[in-house]
C-alpha positions in Angstrom: -1.6 -14.4 -7.1 -1.5 -10.8 -7.2 -2.2 -7.9 -5.4 -2.7 -3.9 -6.9 -2.2 -1.4 -4.5 -3.8 1.1 -7.0 -5.9 2.4 -4.0 -3.4 3.0 -1.8 -1.6 5.5 -4.7 -4.7 6.6 -5.3 -5.4 7.5 -1.5 -2.5 9.4 -1.0 -3.0 11.8 -3.8 -6.5 12.2 -2.3 -4.8 13.1 0.7 -2.2 14.8 -0.8 0.4 12.5 0.7 4.2 11.6 -0.8 5.2 8.2 -0.7 8.4 9.9 1.7 5.2 11.4 4.1 3.9 7.6 4.2 7.7 6.6 5.0 7.7 8.6 7.9 4.7 7.9 9.0 5.0 4.4 9.3 8.8 3.5 9.5 8.7 1.9 6.0 11.9 1.0 4.3 12.4 2.1 1.3 12.7 -1.5 -0.3 9.2 -2.1 1.1 7.8 0.9 -0.4 9.4 -0.3 -3.4 7.8 -3.8 -3.5 4.9 -1.7 -3.2 5.1 0.0 -6.3 6.1 -3.2 -7.6 2.8 -4.8 -6.7 4.5 -7.4 -4.8 3.6 -8.7 -1.8 4.8 -8.0 1.7 3.1 -8.5 5.3 0.1 -8.3 6.9 2.2 -5.9 9.7 3.3 -3.0 6.8 -0.4 -3.2 6.1 -1.1 -2.9 9.1 1.0 0.3 9.8 -0.4 1.8 6.9 -4.0 1.5 7.9 -3.4 2.6 11.1 -1.7 6.0 9.6 -4.3 6.9 6.9 -7.1 5.4 9.3 -8.6 3.3 7.1 -9.2 -0.6 6.3 -6.9 -3.0 4.1 -9.5 -3.1 1.3 -9.2 0.8 1.3 -5.8 -0.1 -0.2 -4.6 -3.2 -1.3 -6.6 -5.3 -3.9 -6.8 -9.2 -4.7 -6.1 -9.5 -8.7 -6.7 -13.3 -10.5 -3.9 -13.5 -13.0 -6.0 -16.0 -14.0 -8.8 -14.0 -15.5 -7.2 -11.4 -17.4 
């Protein structure tokens, strides 16, 4: 199973936010940001903090990608 955070990066661009801005607002570490950049799984706590900071729902920042159907 895999996840894509492309929606998160687009949302940041739309809001003229940098990754460092998101890190400052949410307390996310650079290690976690690297995981997001590589589309690796992160905890629900991290996703909840991002949703709270961006005032959005989880579906607005992450997609499930079925690798079997690529």
